[in-house]
C-alpha positions, 0 to 999 in steps of 0.5 A: 211747487205743488200741482193744483190739478188734483184740487181743481179736479176735486172742485169740478166734481163737487160743482157738478154734483151740486148742479145735479142735485139742483137739477134733481130738485127742479125735476121733483118740483116739475113732477109734483106739478105734473101730478097736480095737473093730472089730478085737475085734468081728471076732475075736468074729464069727470065733469064733462063726462057728466055734462055729455051724458044726457046728449049721448042719451038723446042722440041714442034715442034718435039713432034708434029711429034710423034704419040700419044706422050702426050697420051702415056706420060700421060698413062705411068705416075702413077699419071696422069694415076690414073685420066685418064679414058678410054673415055678420052684417045681417046680425048687426041689422038688429043692433040699436045702440053703441055706447062707450063710457069711462069708468067713474074715475076715468083712469081705470078703464072704460066699457063698450056696449052693443045693444040689440033688439029683443027679436034678434034671432042670433043670440039671447043677449040684449047687450054685449059688453066689452070692458078694459081695466087699467091697474097699477102694478105693485104701487108702481108707475107701471100699469097692466091692462086687462079686458073682459067680454060678455059670453055670447049666448048663441041661439041654436044653429045661429053661432056665426063663429062656427059658421065662419070657421066652416066656410071660406072668408067672404070678406075680401079685406083681410085682417091679420089679427081678427077674421071677424067682428065677433071674433074681435069682440071675444078676443081679450088676450092683448088689450093694450093693442086693441085698435078696434076698441080704440077706434070705436071709443075715440073715433066712431062713438064721438061722431058716428054721423060722419061715417053714416053719411059718407060711404067708402070714407078714406078710399076716395077724396075730393081731389080724386073726384074733382080730378076725374070730373075735370078729365071727363069735361076736358075729354068732352070739350076736345070731342066738340072741338074735333067735330067743329073742325070736321064740319069746317073742313067739309 
């Protein structure tokens, strides 16, 4: 009697191939839906970027009336303050506006702009801009990211980068990648890992007021402060009890 094992094995292989083809068909349908969803999400993002724009412009005009708004916001943010040197703080006194905007098609990148007063004594630029560009590689799913930054036209004797290079670091908070704010600004060698840009874009710009109002955010929390207060209160109560016991003993 001929063995049926080779036949069963062949049927099993054919069945498995059929199942894999069905899985592949389902996956293609899922991919098509994901692509459709991405296109619709992009349209929604473009729509709401336009809707948010007048509110950002209104907010910017109000912020310009608040003294040292952006300098205070940067100092109060733990990540930005880690690269902000003392010599740069005076320069940022003259900063009037931070603006972040996606490019029109959203997917190809964004732009961060720093606006300064006309009487800024450090450089001639009214606006410093850093851009991040995302482009597909050879019509594939892989993307490459590049960045560009405005050349800073330092006024004579006011080049902060040269000054910082010639002096010991005054900021106690060390950063392994950048020694100063303007060094970060001009650094375009590794845009995919630029967490300072992402912090400005996704954290500070959407709601800078939270950092302007709360000093040393991220260093202390409500539990720490309430704990410290309770310790003080408990100590005070214990001292009163001890004094009352001494008076009773007398």
